[in-house]
PAKE-227397 format. One line per field, with one value per residue (C-alpha): residue number from 1; residue in three letters; x, y, z. Coordinates in steps of 0.25 Angstrom, whole numbers, m for minus. Example, Ala and Ser with C-alpha at 12.3 -4.5 7.8 and 13.67 -1.06 7.14 Angstrom:
BEGIN
i = 1, 2
aa = ALA, SER
x = 49, 55
y = m18, m4
z = 31, 29
end
This chain:
BEGIN
i = 1, 2, 3, 4, 5, 6, 7, 8, 9, 10, 11, 12, 13, 14, 15, 16, 17, 18, 19, 20, 21, 22, 23, 24, 25, 26, 27, 28, 29, 30, 31, 32, 33, 34, 35, 36, 37, 38, 39, 40, 41, 42, 43, 44, 45, 46, 47, 48, 49, 50, 51, 52, 53, 54, 55, 56, 57, 58, 59, 60, 61, 62, 63, 64, 65, 66, 67, 68, 69, 70, 71, 72, 73, 74, 75, 76, 77, 78, 79, 80, 81, 82, 83, 84, 85, 86, 87, 88, 89, 90, 91, 92, 93, 94, 95, 96, 97, 98, 99, 100, 101, 102, 103, 104, 105, 106, 107, 108, 109, 110, 111, 112, 113, 114, 115, 116, 117, 118, 119, 120, 121, 122, 123, 124, 125, 126, 127, 128, 129, 130, 131, 132, 133, 134, 135, 136, 137, 138, 139, 140, 141, 142, 143, 144, 145, 146, 147, 148, 149, 150, 151, 152, 153, 154, 155, 156, 157, 158, 159, 160, 161, 162, 163, 164, 165, 166, 167, 168, 169, 170, 171, 172, 173, 174, 175, 176, 177, 178, 179, 180, 181, 182, 183, 184, 185, 186, 187, 188, 189, 190, 191, 192, 193, 194, 195, 196, 197, 198, 199, 200, 201, 202, 203, 204, 205, 206, 207, 208, 209, 210, 211, 212, 213, 214, 215, 216, 217, 218, 219, 220, 221, 222, 223, 224, 225, 226, 227, 228, 229, 230, 231, 232, 233, 234, 235, 236, 237, 238, 239, 240, 241, 242, 243, 244, 245, 246, 247, 248, 249, 250, 251, 252, 253, 254, 255, 256, 257, 258, 259, 260, 261, 262, 263, 264, 265, 266, 267, 268, 269, 270, 271, 272, 273, 274, 275, 276, 277, 278, 279, 280, 281, 282, 283, 284, 285, 286, 287, 288, 289, 290, 291, 292, 293, 294, 295, 296, 297, 298, 299, 300, 301, 302, 303, 304, 305, 306, 307, 308, 309, 310, 311, 312, 313, 314, 315, 316, 317, 318, 319, 320, 321, 322, 323, 324, 325, 326, 327, 328, 329, 330, 331, 332, 333, 334, 335, 336, 337, 338, 339, 340, 341, 342, 343, 344, 345, 346, 347, 348, 349, 350, 351, 352, 353, 354, 355, 356, 357, 358, 359, 360, 361, 362, 363, 364, 365, 366, 367, 368, 369, 370, 371, 372, 373, 374, 375, 376, 377, 378, 379, 380, 381, 382, 383, 384, 385, 386, 387, 388, 389, 390, 391, 392, 393, 394, 395, 396, 397, 398, 399, 400, 401, 402, 403, 404, 405, 406, 407, 408, 409, 410, 411, 412, 413, 414, 415, 416, 417, 418, 419, 420, 421, 422, 423, 424, 425, 426, 427, 428, 429, 430, 431, 432, 433, 434, 435, 436, 437, 438, 439, 440, 441, 442, 443, 444, 445, 446, 447, 448, 449, 450, 451, 452, 453, 454, 455, 456, 457, 458, 459, 460, 461, 462, 463, 464, 465, 466, 467, 468, 469, 470, 471, 472, 473, 474, 475, 476, 477, 478, 479, 480, 481, 482, 483, 484, 485, 486, 487, 488, 489, 490, 491, 492, 493, 494, 495, 496, 497, 498, 499, 500, 501, 502, 503, 504, 505, 506, 507, 508, 509, 510, 511, 512, 513, 514, 515, 516, 517, 518, 519, 520, 521, 522, 523, 524, 525, 526, 527, 528, 529, 530, 531, 532, 533, 534, 535, 536, 537, 538, 539, 540, 541, 542, 543, 544, 545, 546, 547, 548, 549, 550, 551, 552, 553, 554, 555, 556, 557, 558, 559, 560, 561, 562, 563, 564, 565, 566, 567, 568, 569, 570, 571, 572, 573, 574, 575, 576, 577, 578, 579, 580, 581, 582, 583, 584, 585, 586
aa = MET, ASP, GLY, HIS, GLY, SER, SER, PHE, SER, SER, PHE, LYS, SER, TYR, GLY, HIS, ALA, LEU, SER, GLN, THR, PRO, ALA, ARG, PHE, ALA, ARG, ARG, ALA, ALA, SER, VAL, SER, THR, SER, PHE, GLU, GLU, MET, SER, ARG, VAL, ARG, ALA, ARG, SER, GLY, THR, ASP, MET, ARG, ARG, SER, LEU, ARG, TRP, PHE, ASP, LEU, VAL, GLY, PHE, GLY, LEU, GLY, GLY, MET, VAL, GLY, ALA, GLY, VAL, PHE, VAL, THR, THR, GLY, ARG, ALA, SER, ARG, LEU, LEU, ALA, GLY, PRO, ALA, ILE, VAL, LEU, SER, TYR, ALA, ILE, ALA, GLY, ILE, CYS, ALA, LEU, LEU, SER, ALA, PHE, CYS, TYR, THR, GLU, PHE, ALA, VAL, ASP, MET, PRO, VAL, ALA, GLY, GLY, ALA, PHE, SER, TYR, ILE, ARG, VAL, THR, PHE, GLY, GLU, PHE, ALA, ALA, PHE, LEU, THR, GLY, ALA, ASN, LEU, ILE, ILE, ASP, TYR, VAL, LEU, SER, ASN, ALA, ALA, VAL, ALA, ARG, SER, PHE, THR, SER, TYR, LEU, SER, THR, ALA, VAL, GLY, LEU, SER, THR, ALA, VAL, LYS, TRP, ARG, LEU, THR, VAL, ALA, ALA, LEU, PRO, LYS, GLY, PHE, ASN, GLU, ILE, ASP, PHE, VAL, ALA, VAL, ALA, VAL, VAL, LEU, SER, ILE, THR, LEU, ILE, ILE, CYS, TYR, SER, THR, ARG, GLU, SER, SER, VAL, LEU, ASN, MET, THR, LEU, THR, ALA, LEU, HIS, ILE, LEU, PHE, ILE, VAL, PHE, VAL, ILE, VAL, VAL, GLY, PHE, TYR, ARG, GLY, ASN, TRP, LYS, ASN, PHE, THR, GLN, PRO, ALA, GLU, PRO, ALA, HIS, PRO, GLY, GLY, PHE, PHE, PRO, PHE, GLY, ALA, ALA, GLY, VAL, PHE, ASN, GLY, ALA, ALA, MET, VAL, TYR, LEU, SER, TYR, ILE, GLY, TYR, ASP, ALA, VAL, SER, THR, LEU, ALA, GLU, GLU, VAL, ARG, ASN, PRO, VAL, LYS, ASP, ILE, PRO, ILE, GLY, VAL, SER, GLY, SER, VAL, ILE, LEU, VAL, THR, ILE, LEU, TYR, CYS, LEU, MET, ALA, ALA, SER, MET, SER, MET, LEU, LEU, PRO, TYR, ASP, MET, ILE, ASP, VAL, GLU, SER, PRO, TYR, ALA, ALA, ALA, PHE, LYS, ALA, GLY, SER, GLU, GLY, TRP, ARG, TRP, ALA, SER, ASN, VAL, ILE, GLY, VAL, GLY, ALA, SER, PHE, GLY, ILE, LEU, THR, SER, MET, LEU, VAL, ALA, MET, MET, GLY, GLN, ALA, ARG, TYR, MET, CYS, VAL, ILE, GLY, ARG, SER, GLY, VAL, VAL, PRO, SER, TRP, PHE, ALA, ARG, VAL, HIS, HIS, ARG, THR, SER, THR, PRO, LEU, ASN, ALA, SER, ALA, PHE, LEU, GLY, VAL, CYS, THR, ALA, ALA, ILE, ALA, LEU, PHE, THR, ASP, LEU, ASP, VAL, LEU, LEU, ASN, LEU, VAL, SER, ILE, GLY, THR, LEU, PHE, VAL, PHE, TYR, MET, VAL, ALA, ASN, ALA, VAL, ILE, TYR, ARG, ARG, TYR, VAL, SER, VAL, GLY, THR, THR, ASN, PRO, TRP, PRO, THR, LEU, SER, PHE, LEU, ILE, CYS, PHE, SER, LEU, ALA, SER, VAL, ILE, PHE, THR, LEU, VAL, TRP, HIS, PHE, ILE, PRO, SER, GLY, LYS, PRO, LYS, GLY, PHE, MET, LEU, GLY, THR, CYS, THR, MET, ILE, ALA, ILE, ALA, VAL, ILE, GLN, LEU, PHE, HIS, CYS, VAL, VAL, PRO, GLN, THR, ARG, LYS, PRO, GLU, PHE, TRP, GLY, VAL, PRO, LEU, MET, PRO, TRP, ILE, PRO, SER, ILE, SER, ILE, PHE, LEU, ASN, ILE, PHE, LEU, LEU, GLY, SER, LEU, ASP, GLY, PRO, SER, TYR, VAL, ARG, PHE, GLY, PHE, PHE, SER, VAL, VAL, ALA, VAL, LEU, ILE, TYR, VAL, LEU, TYR, SER, VAL, HIS, ALA, SER, PHE, ASP, ALA, ASP, GLY, ASP, GLY, SER, LEU, SER, GLN, LYS, ASN, GLY, GLU, ILE, MET, LYS, GLU, SER, ASN, GLU, SER, GLU, ASP, HIS, THR, ILE, ASN, GLU, VAL
x = 0, 11, 20, 16, 31, 30, 20, 23, 38, 42, 37, 43, 35, 23, 24, 25, 13, 5, 9, 3, m10, m19, m14, m14, m28, m33, m27, m31, m44, m53, m45, m54, m51, m59, m66, m55, m44, m51, m52, m38, m27, m32, m36, m23, m16, m21, m12, m20, m35, m46, m52, m66, m73, m87, m100, m114, m118, m105, m108, m122, m117, m106, m117, m127, m115, m110, m124, m131, m122, m124, m130, m144, m143, m138, m145, m159, m163, m158, m165, m178, m179, m174, m177, m186, m195, m201, m198, m184, m188, m189, m176, m169, m176, m171, m157, m157, m162, m151, m140, m145, m144, m130, m127, m132, m121, m110, m114, m113, m98, m95, m100, m93, m80, m78, m67, m66, m66, m81, m85, m71, m68, m82, m79, m65, m69, m80, m76, m61, m51, m54, m69, m66, m56, m66, m76, m66, m62, m76, m79, m66, m70, m85, m81, m70, m79, m92, m84, m79, m93, m99, m87, m91, m105, m102, m97, m111, m119, m110, m113, m128, m126, m119, m129, m121, m129, m117, m105, m97, m93, m85, m78, m67, m71, m59, m63, m52, m57, m68, m82, m85, m71, m69, m75, m64, m71, m61, m72, m74, m60, m59, m71, m65, m51, m57, m65, m53, m45, m57, m58, m43, m43, m53, m65, m71, m71, m76, m88, m90, m90, m98, m109, m109, m110, m121, m129, m129, m132, m144, m150, m150, m156, m167, m169, m171, m181, m189, m190, m193, m205, m210, m209, m212, m225, m229, m235, m221, m219, m229, m231, m220, m218, m220, m233, m226, m216, m219, m227, m229, m220, m213, m212, m201, m206, m199, m187, m185, m185, m174, m166, m167, m162, m150, m146, m149, m141, m129, m134, m133, m118, m110, m115, m104, m94, m99, m94, m80, m80, m83, m68, m70, m83, m83, m94, m96, m106, m116, m112, m110, m124, m131, m121, m122, m137, m142, m136, m142, m156, m155, m150, m161, m171, m165, m164, m178, m183, m174, m179, m194, m192, m186, m197, m207, m200, m201, m207, m197, m196, m192, m180, m167, m157, m145, m149, m162, m164, m159, m167, m179, m179, m177, m188, m198, m197, m199, m191, m183, m172, m162, m163, m155, m143, m146, m146, m133, m127, m133, m128, m114, m114, m119, m108, m98, m103, m104, m90, m84, m90, m87, m72, m71, m76, m67, m55, m58, m61, m48, m41, m46, m43, m29, m29, m33, m20, m26, m22, m10, m10, m8, m23, m25, m17, m25, m19, m14, m19, m32, m36, m41, m37, m29, m23, m35, m43, m33, m31, m46, m48, m38, m44, m58, m54, m47, m59, m69, m60, m63, m74, m89, m100, m107, m95, m92, m106, m109, m99, m102, m115, m111, m98, m105, m117, m106, m100, m113, m116, m103, m105, m119, m113, m102, m111, m118, m105, m99, m112, m112, m98, m86, m73, m67, m78, m91, m93, m95, m101, m116, m115, m108, m118, m129, m123, m120, m134, m141, m133, m136, m151, m150, m143, m153, m164, m157, m155, m170, m174, m166, m167, m180, m192, m203, m214, m218, m205, m197, m205, m204, m189, m187, m196, m189, m175, m181, m186, m173, m165, m174, m173, m158, m157, m166, m159, m145, m151, m157, m145, m132, m130, m123, m109, m107, m117, m112, m111, m115, m122, m126, m135, m149, m157, m145, m144, m156, m152, m138, m144, m154, m143, m136, m148, m150, m136, m136, m150, m144, m132, m141, m147, m133, m129, m119, m108, m107, m104, m94, m87, m88, m83, m71, m67, m69, m59, m49, m51, m48, m36, m31, m33, m26, m14, m12, m22, m21, m5, m5, m15, m7, 6, m1, m6, 3, m1, m15, m20, m32, m38, m46, m49, m50, m64, m58, m50, m62, m70, m58, m58, m73, m72, m60, m68, m80, m71, m65, m79, m83, m71, m75
y = 0, 9, 5, 14, 16, 8, 18, 31, 30, 39, 47, 36, 25, 33, 35, 20, 18, 27, 20, 7, 14, 6, m7, m3, 2, m10, m19, m10, m3, m15, m22, m26, m29, m38, m36, m44, m36, m23, m28, m34, m31, m17, m13, m17, m6, 4, m2, 0, m5, 5, 2, m5, 3, 7, 0, 2, 14, 21, 18, 23, 36, 38, 35, 46, 55, 54, 56, 65, 77, 90, 83, 83, 98, 102, 93, 93, 107, 107, 94, 97, 111, 108, 94, 86, 95, 88, 75, 77, 67, 56, 61, 58, 44, 41, 45, 37, 24, 27, 28, 16, 7, 12, 10, m5, m6, 0, m9, m22, m18, m12, m25, m34, m26, m17, m8, 7, 9, 10, 11, 11, m3, m8, m3, m8, m23, m23, m14, m12, m1, 9, 10, 10, 22, 30, 27, 30, 43, 48, 44, 52, 64, 64, 63, 74, 83, 80, 82, 95, 100, 95, 102, 115, 113, 112, 126, 130, 122, 127, 141, 138, 131, 144, 153, 159, 161, 157, 148, 159, 166, 153, 153, 161, 166, 167, 175, 170, 156, 151, 151, 138, 137, 150, 148, 143, 135, 132, 126, 115, 112, 112, 102, 93, 92, 90, 78, 73, 73, 65, 54, 53, 50, 39, 32, 29, 43, 48, 39, 45, 59, 55, 49, 61, 71, 62, 61, 76, 78, 68, 76, 89, 81, 76, 90, 94, 83, 85, 100, 99, 90, 98, 112, 108, 107, 95, 104, 107, 93, 97, 112, 121, 135, 141, 136, 137, 126, 111, 106, 92, 82, 80, 94, 89, 75, 62, 67, 78, 67, 59, 71, 76, 62, 63, 77, 72, 59, 68, 67, 52, 52, 47, 33, 27, 33, 23, 11, 16, 14, m1, m4, 2, m6, m17, m25, m22, m32, m26, m12, m7, m11, m4, 8, 11, 8, 12, 26, 28, 24, 33, 45, 43, 44, 57, 63, 61, 66, 78, 81, 80, 89, 100, 98, 100, 113, 120, 118, 113, 125, 133, 124, 130, 123, 126, 124, 117, 114, 126, 135, 126, 129, 144, 145, 134, 135, 148, 149, 137, 145, 141, 127, 130, 132, 118, 112, 119, 112, 98, 99, 103, 90, 82, 88, 84, 69, 68, 73, 64, 52, 56, 59, 46, 39, 47, 43, 28, 28, 35, 25, 13, 19, 20, 6, 2, 8, 18, 30, 31, 21, 33, 35, 20, 22, 20, 26, 16, 25, 30, 18, 29, 32, 44, 48, 47, 55, 66, 67, 68, 77, 87, 86, 88, 100, 106, 105, 110, 122, 128, 121, 125, 115, 115, 112, 100, 93, 91, 80, 72, 65, 60, 54, 47, 42, 36, 29, 23, 19, 11, 4, m1, m6, m13, m20, m27, m30, m36, m45, m51, m51, m60, m55, m66, m76, m68, m61, m46, m42, m46, m37, m26, m26, m25, m13, m6, m8, m5, 8, 12, 10, 19, 29, 29, 30, 42, 49, 47, 52, 65, 69, 64, 73, 67, 59, 46, 43, 46, 37, 26, 27, 27, 15, 8, 10, 6, m7, m10, m7, m17, m28, m26, m28, m40, m47, m45, m50, m63, m66, m62, m70, m63, m69, m63, m61, m53, m61, m50, m39, m36, m27, m33, m35, m36, m30, m22, m12, m9, m7, 3, 10, 11, 17, 27, 31, 33, 40, 50, 52, 57, 68, 75, 87, 88, 95, 83, 73, 83, 83, 68, 65, 75, 68, 54, 58, 63, 49, 41, 50, 47, 32, 32, 40, 35, 25, 14, 14, 15, 3, m5, m3, m6, m19, m23, m38, m34, m42, m32, m37, m49, m58, m71, m75, m84, m73, m64, m76, m77, m62, m62, m74, m67, m54, m61, m67, m53, m47, m58, m55, m40
z = 0, 3, m9, m20, m25, m38, m44, m36, m32, m44, m56, m65, m57, m57, m72, m74, m65, m73, m86, m79, m76, m85, m81, m66, m67, m74, m63, m51, m54, m53, m42, m31, m16, m7, 6, 13, 7, 11, 25, 27, 18, 13, 27, 32, 24, 34, 45, 57, 57, 60, 74, 74, 83, 77, 79, 72, 80, 76, 61, 63, 69, 58, 48, 54, 56, 42, 36, 45, 42, 34, 22, 27, 31, 18, 7, 13, 10, m4, m7, m1, m7, m21, m24, m15, m6, 6, 0, 4, 15, 4, m2, 11, 12, m3, 0, 13, 5, m5, 6, 13, 1, m1, 14, 12, 1, 10, 22, 14, 10, 24, 31, 22, 21, 34, 29, 29, 14, 12, m3, m8, m2, m7, m21, m21, m18, m29, m40, m38, m35, m45, m42, m27, m29, m37, m26, m15, m22, m23, m8, m3, m12, m7, 8, 7, 0, 8, 21, 16, 12, 26, 33, 27, 30, 44, 44, 39, 49, 60, 56, 58, 71, 77, 70, 59, 46, 37, 37, 29, 42, 45, 32, 25, 11, 2, m10, m19, m19, m29, m23, m16, m11, m5, 9, 18, 29, 41, 50, 40, 40, 55, 55, 45, 52, 65, 60, 53, 67, 73, 63, 63, 78, 80, 73, 87, 92, 78, 80, 94, 89, 77, 86, 95, 84, 76, 89, 90, 75, 76, 87, 79, 67, 76, 81, 66, 64, 76, 75, 60, 62, 74, 68, 53, 45, 37, 26, 22, 17, 5, 5, m1, 4, m9, m16, m30, m26, m28, m16, m10, m4, m17, m23, m33, m35, m34, m42, m31, m20, m27, m31, m16, m12, m21, m14, 1, m1, 2, 16, 17, 13, 24, 27, 18, 28, 38, 29, 30, 45, 43, 46, 60, 63, 74, 68, 53, 50, 61, 62, 48, 43, 55, 54, 39, 36, 50, 48, 34, 39, 51, 43, 32, 43, 49, 36, 32, 45, 43, 29, 34, 46, 36, 26, 38, 42, 29, 15, 5, m3, 10, 14, 14, 4, 12, 27, 26, 41, 47, 38, 40, 55, 53, 43, 48, 63, 69, 82, 78, 71, 81, 76, 63, 73, 79, 65, 62, 74, 71, 56, 61, 69, 57, 49, 59, 59, 44, 42, 53, 46, 32, 36, 43, 30, 20, 28, 28, 13, 11, 20, 13, m1, 4, 8, m6, m12, m21, m12, m3, 8, 18, 18, 22, 36, 48, 60, 71, 83, 78, 69, 59, 44, 49, 36, 27, 38, 39, 24, 20, 32, 27, 12, 18, 26, 14, 5, 16, 18, 4, m3, m2, 2, m12, m19, m11, m10, m25, m26, m14, m17, m31, m26, m14, m23, m33, m21, m16, m30, m31, m18, m22, m35, m27, m17, m28, m36, m24, m21, m35, m39, m34, m39, m48, m47, m52, m66, m62, m75, m71, m58, m65, m77, m67, m59, m72, m78, m65, m64, m78, m75, m63, m71, m82, m71, m65, m78, m82, m68, m69, m83, m90, m88, m80, m87, m92, m100, m88, m79, m89, m90, m75, m74, m85, m78, m65, m71, m78, m65, m57, m68, m68, m53, m53, m65, m58, m45, m51, m61, m53, m40, m28, m26, m12, m1, 12, 24, 34, 28, 13, 6, 5, m7, m16, m27, m25, m14, m20, m34, m28, m21, m35, m41, m30, m31, m46, m45, m34, m42, m54, m45, m43, m51, m62, m55, m45, m57, m62, m49, m47, m61, m58, m45, m51, m62, m51, m44, m57, m59, m45, m47, m60, m56, m42, m36, m46, m45, m30, m30, m40, m31, m18, m24, m35, m35, m38, m26, m24, m38, m33, m45, m37, m32, m21, m16, m15, m8, 2, 5, 7, 17, 24, 25, 31, 42, 44, 46, 56, 64, 66
end
């Protein structure tokens, strides 16, 4: 892992390595690891093991802390006012179902392979190194950008909590810098660096801090829900303030509900970070399913109740797009304006917990990517005294702080949803592929053909939904796509047998639930704006260049004998048996 000398020891050797890029790419890009390797030989590259100190309630706490952050306070107003109206409650329910289906896919992998790599490791054992690298690069970018964005929003909510009308007073404006990058936020930097120190120190203490802050935040959320129902009016669910605006519970129709779901899905991002803690869980078989799925269900209930309370306080066309809850209390509850300050305090706690969980997740992703050999092994080191990925935590903390110092919130948030939905889409495909394909013994093309055909049907449905005008032709086309998709799933289910069934926990109703997750992620991807795809494409190209210019050669040097390329079915079987034995010992 540490010996990259053959490719990077001199300019001459690097030039020779570049000339061998096509051959090395062909050898390494599709090379897959096994669960046993990820849990033994690969994990050993970190030196010290991460301490197994977490239980199911810690995971539920991390899940709640990671999801119930600033997202619900930021996205709800815009989604309700512009897209869904009072039906924002259903938007949150749909987004929650989508998150739960993805959580099932994550849980199967995490129980079967309790390592810190999360989606990166899951893709690596199914689709190979290159697909895993693209997934991991998108994850790291998403985490760093979203954490920087949330850190800057902390300044805004802290201003509200102390009674200031704007966060600009806490920031230094530099006229020479371009708009969107000209407000220097030292508060955000201080928050990021403080959390970095905490997660470097100890996972157990980080969990205690997270549980404390999350409990306080939940109390504020319950306050919002109770006061909203107590002070609100049921007529606001159906009557807008301005009669000229569309009325009813569905003022923008079904399309508005689903478009709203795509926007508020950002509020659920965070549960995937819980899967990166699998290596530090005492009993993965029991604790991970409860921790991951339980936290998503609890958060969905809280979000739906919060959206309902906001809709009761004000008609949807009076909801403030930027600060929906604080403004709702000011406008809809006379004598309760002090509540906006309380909401600022609660949101501040939520921001801290979401950052704590996300920054723990990003460090563990980077740690396992370092173990794989595609980035320097320095990132893989686990400190012998703290049992945490100290190097990865410190490096990404500094990067996050640097971005949070300059970059405006709106510039950052556009990219986050698309990258995360792409990763969730890949994991749903991976869980199907791994159930039906055994490397070296099973023909993968029937499964790959199904995944490609189903994805194409989902893309066509999404394009028709968004771009074809309403009418009978649109309904016919949507119905046709739906029938084709159902037929493809049923045909695959009847014709292709499963080659591997999880011993401890698996996604139920295979392949229906992962297939629905694939469709929902594609559908939500179709609701995002064009600039998001441009930025996603740009960062994906940068990731490919990094892989071609560095990672494929580092990986080639780290594993010169090609031992990660498993092409023997007996090796795979032996690895699975050894892995099951390892889990039983946990």
